[in-house]
C-alpha positions in Angstrom: 32.7 7.9 -5.6 31.5 6.3 -2.6 27.9 6.4 -3.9 28.7 4.8 -7.3 30.3 1.6 -5.0 27.2 2.0 -3.1 24.9 1.8 -6.1 27.0 -1.3 -7.8 27.3 -3.4 -5.0 23.0 -3.2 -4.3 22.8 -4.0 -7.8 24.6 -7.4 -6.6 22.9 -7.9 -4.2 20.5 -11.0 -4.4 17.1 -10.5 -5.6 17.1 -7.0 -6.4 17.8 -4.9 -9.4 19.0 -1.1 -9.9 17.5 1.1 -12.8 18.5 4.6 -13.8 15.4 6.9 -14.7 12.4 5.8 -15.7 11.7 2.2 -17.2 9.0 0.3 -17.2 9.4 -3.4 -15.6 7.4 -6.5 -14.1 7.7 -8.4 -11.4 5.7 -11.1 -10.5 5.8 -14.0 -7.5 3.8 -17.5 -7.5 3.8 -18.3 -3.9 6.5 -19.0 -0.9 7.1 -21.4 1.5 8.8 -25.0 1.8 10.3 -25.0 -1.7 13.5 -27.2 -1.7 15.2 -28.8 -5.0 14.5 -32.1 -2.8 11.0 -31.3 -2.9 10.4 -30.4 -6.3 10.6 -32.9 -9.4 12.6 -31.7 -12.7 8.9 -32.1 -14.7 7.3 -30.1 -11.9 9.9 -27.2 -12.0 10.3 -27.0 -15.5 6.1 -26.6 -15.7 6.4 -23.8 -13.0 9.6 -22.2 -14.6 7.7 -22.1 -17.9 4.3 -20.5 -16.3 6.3 -17.7 -14.8 7.6 -16.8 -18.0 4.3 -16.8 -19.3 3.1 -14.7 -17.4 5.9 -12.3 -17.3 5.8 -12.4 -21.0 1.8 -11.2 -21.2 2.6 -8.4 -18.2 5.7 -7.0 -20.7 3.6 -7.2 -24.0 1.2 -4.6 -22.3 4.2 -2.6 -21.3 6.2 -2.4 -24.4 3.2 -1.5 -26.5 2.6 1.5 -23.8 0.1 0.2 -21.9 -0.5 1.3 -18.1 0.7 -0.6 -15.3 -2.6 -1.7 -13.8 -3.4 -3.5 -17.2 -0.1 -5.1 -16.9 -0.7 -6.6 -13.5 -4.0 -7.5 -14.4 -3.2 -9.3 -17.6 -0.2 -10.8 -15.6 -2.5 -12.1 -12.6 -5.1 -13.8 -15.3 -2.5 -15.7 -16.5 -1.5 -17.2 -13.2 -5.0 -17.4 -11.8 -5.8 -19.6 -15.2 -3.1 -21.8 -14.5 -4.0 -24.8 -12.1 -0.4 -25.0 -10.6 -0.6 -21.7 -8.3 -3.4 -21.3 -5.4 -5.5 -18.5 -7.3 -8.4 -19.2 -9.4 -8.6 -22.6 -11.3 -5.5 -24.1 -8.8 -7.0 -22.8 -5.4 -7.0 -24.9 -2.5 -10.4 -25.8 -0.6 -11.5 -24.5 2.6 -13.0 -27.2 5.5 -16.0 -27.1 3.8 -14.5 -28.4 0.5 -15.6 -25.1 -1.3 -12.8 -22.3 -2.9 -13.2 -19.4 -2.1 -10.8 -16.7 -3.4 -9.7 -13.3 -2.7 -7.7 -10.5 -4.7 -6.5 -6.9 -4.5 -5.4 -4.2 -6.8 -4.1 -0.7 -6.6 -2.5 1.8 -8.9 -0.2 4.3 -7.4 -0.8 7.7 -8.9 -4.1 8.3 -7.1 -4.0 5.4 -4.4 -7.3 3.9 -6.2 -7.9 0.2 -5.2 -10.1 -2.6 -5.4 -10.5 -6.1 -3.7 -12.8 -8.8 -2.9 -12.9 -11.6 -0.8 -14.7 -14.8 -0.3 -15.8 -15.2 -4.0 -16.7 -18.3 -5.7 -18.1 -18.1 -8.9 -15.4 -15.4 -10.6 -13.2 -16.9 -12.7 -10.3 -14.5 -12.6 -10.7 -12.1 -9.0 -8.4 -9.7 -10.0 -10.9 -8.6 -12.8 -13.5 -8.3 -9.9 -11.3 -6.3 -7.8 -9.9 -3.8 -10.8 -14.0 -3.5 -11.6 -14.6 -2.5 -7.8 -11.6 -0.1 -8.0 -13.2 1.6 -11.4 -16.9 0.6 -11.4 -17.9 1.6 -7.8 -17.2 4.1 -5.0 -15.9 1.0 -3.0 -12.5 -0.4 -2.2 -13.7 -4.3 -0.9 -16.8 -6.4 -1.9 -17.0 -9.9 -0.5 -18.8 -12.9 -0.6 -22.4 -13.1 -2.8 -22.6 -9.2 -3.1 -19.2 -9.3 -4.5 -20.1 -12.1 -7.1 -23.7 -10.2 -8.1 -21.6 -7.1 -8.6 -19.3 -9.1 -10.7 -22.2 -10.7 -12.8 -23.7 -7.1 -13.3 -20.4 -6.0 -14.9 -20.2 -8.6 -17.3 -17.3 -10.7 -15.5 -17.2 -14.5 -16.7 -19.2 -16.5 -13.9 -18.3 -20.3 -13.7 -19.7 -22.7 -11.9 -17.7 -23.6 -8.6 -16.5 -27.1 -9.5 -14.3 -24.9 -12.6 -11.9 -24.7 -9.4 -11.9 -28.1 -8.9 -8.4 -29.9 -9.1 -7.6 -33.4 -7.8 -4.3 -32.4 -6.4 -6.0 -29.7 -4.3 -8.4 -31.9 -3.3 -6.0 -34.6 -2.1 -4.4 -31.8 -0.1 -8.0 -31.1 1.8 -8.5 -34.9 2.5 -4.5 -35.2 3.9 -5.7 -32.3 6.3 -8.6 -33.7 7.3 -7.4 -36.9 7.6 -4.7 -35.1 10.3 -7.2 -33.7 12.5 -8.5 -37.3 13.9 -5.2 -39.5 13.3 -1.7 -37.2 12.9 -0.2 -40.5 12.1 -2.2 -41.6 9.3 -1.4 -38.1 7.1 1.3 -37.7 4.6 3.3 -34.7 5.1 1.9 -31.4 3.0 3.3 -30.4 -0.3 5.5 -27.9 -1.2 2.8 -25.2 -1.6 1.1 -26.1 1.2 1.7 -23.1 3.7 1.6 -20.0 1.6 -0.1 -20.5 -2.0 -0.8 -16.9 -3.6 0.2 -15.2 -7.0 1.1 -11.2 -7.4 2.6 -8.9 -9.8 3.5 -5.4 -9.4 4.7 -3.1 -12.7 5.8 0.1 -13.6 5.3 1.9 -16.8 7.0 4.4 -19.0 5.0 7.1 -17.8 6.5 5.7 -14.3 3.0 4.9 -12.7 3.4 2.0 -10.7 0.9 -1.1 -9.7 0.0 -3.6 -7.5 -2.0 -6.8 -8.0 -2.5 -9.9 -5.3 -4.8 -13.3 -5.9 -5.1 -16.2 -3.6 -7.4 -19.1 -2.7 -6.1 -19.0 0.8 -5.3 -22.0 2.8 -5.9 -25.4 3.0 -8.6 -26.4 5.4 -9.3 -22.8 6.5 -12.4 -22.3 8.3 -14.8 -19.8 9.7 -14.9 -17.5 6.8 -11.3 -16.8 7.0 -9.8 -14.1 4.8 -6.0 -13.5 5.0 -3.9 -10.7 3.7 -4.4 -10.9 -0.1 -7.3 -8.6 -0.6 -6.0 -6.0 2.3 -4.7 -2.9 1.3 -1.7 -2.3 2.8 -1.2 -5.8 4.4 -1.0 -7.9 0.9 -1.0 -5.1 -1.6 -0.2 -1.8 -1.6 1.1 0.9 -4.6 2.3 4.4 -4.4 4.1 6.3 -6.6 6.3 8.1 -4.3 7.3 4.8 -3.0 6.4 1.7 -4.0 4.3 -1.2 -5.4 3.8 -4.7 -3.5 2.5 -7.9 -3.3 3.2 -10.2 -0.8 2.7 -13.9 0.3 2.9 -15.8 3.6 1.2 -16.5 6.4 -1.3 -13.8 6.0 -2.2 -13.0 10.1 1.0 -12.1 10.4 1.3 -9.7 7.0 -2.1 -8.2 8.2 -1.0 -7.6 12.0 2.3 -5.6 10.8 0.7 -4.2 7.7 3.8 -5.5 5.5 3.0 -3.9 2.3 2.4 -0.1 3.5 5.4 -0.8 6.0 7.8 -1.2 3.2 6.6 1.7 1.3 6.4 3.7 4.6 10.3 3.1 5.1 11.0 4.3 2.0 8.5 7.4 2.0 9.4 8.8 5.5 13.3 7.3 6.3 14.5 7.3 2.7 15.3 3.6 2.4 15.9 2.1 -0.8 13.4 -0.4 -2.0 15.5 -3.4 -1.2 16.3 -2.0 2.2 13.0 -1.9 3.2 12.1 -5.0 2.0 14.9 -6.8 3.9 13.9 -4.4 7.0 10.2 -5.8 6.8 10.7 -9.6 5.7 13.6 -10.3 7.5 13.9 -8.9 10.7 10.5 -7.6 11.6 8.6 -10.4 10.7 11.1 -12.9 11.1 11.7 -11.9 14.6 7.9 -12.9 15.5 7.9 -15.8 13.5 6.0 -14.6 10.3 6.9 -16.5 7.4 6.9 -15.3 3.7 8.0 -12.8 1.1 7.2 -9.9 -1.2 7.9 -8.5 -4.1 8.4 -4.5 -4.0 8.8 -2.1 -7.2 9.4 1.7 -7.3 9.1 4.2 -9.9 12.7 3.7 -11.4 12.6 0.3 -11.9 14.2 -0.8 -9.0 12.9 -4.2 -7.0 13.3 -6.5 -4.7 12.2 -9.9 -3.8 13.0 -10.8 -0.3 11.8 -13.6 1.5 12.4 -15.8 4.4 11.0 -19.1 3.4 12.9 -22.0 2.0 11.7 -20.9 -1.2 9.1 -18.7 -3.7 8.1 -18.7 -6.8 9.4 -15.1 -8.8 10.4 -13.4 -11.9 10.7 -10.6 -13.6 11.3 -8.5 -16.8 12.6 -5.4 -17.8 13.0 -3.8 -21.0 15.2 -6.5 -22.8 12.0 -8.4 -22.8 13.9 -11.7 -21.8 12.1 -12.9 -18.7 14.0 -14.1 -15.7 12.5 -16.6 -13.0 14.1 -18.2 -9.7 12.6 -20.4 -7.3 14.9 -21.4 -4.5 17.1 -19.6 -1.6 20.0 -20.0 -3.3 
């Protein structure tokens, strides 16, 4: 009786779900940060919700026809990379030099194979390049020009860097540059300024997990900075024996605290549920040291958690019923 009651209570926790048996499930995020109803217009909220729902339906269609979790997360991320609302692919932020430098990683939980690219500027869908690194090379991570040459050789779609330019992100960079010389002249940063990343985790009918993460990094980043998104164990991780995780937040903290792997390790070695492990890392360990952001985490039975310690996080999930559920704000 106590076990049943505990399971029911866990099912009622915000941002969590309890599933029985191995069921196909897909969970996504579109970044975390200062996202409040006061900072969001009704039209913008409608657009974000529609975009997340489209991504969820795309990934779910793969799972529904018996596709693999790795296929599902790649398809999901490609939709978000092509949508300028998000800081990934087409909507990536600008570096200090006025470039769009993209990072992505992907991992499957059965064999723990993984691939990543970082600092790329001409690959339309970095997540597909990350998968190519995983499946068609002996390496885990490639960066910069080398990654771009590899993607070209693999036949992936290459675009002119201008493809990634968007007015909203350009204005955000100009605002940041002005603030460096005259803080009084700069306008407040937009709600997506701090932590823009997209991610997806999935479990397929066979019970195999996969995780994928993609980002444009931080506005005005300098010196070739790379965050946690392409780093296995920090911003992305998948292991069938524990969970799949995709992170969004202040990358330096997520790297130093190996956030994605820590959640998996708490489940594997301390027997925590996905919800308990996610809360422990995001709302205790990270919060205590000033690390802001969140994760989506999913186990092989379809139980998932979406903890975050920022004001909001674009997030959603879709299960066997095929109906996407989307949330943005903390409440």
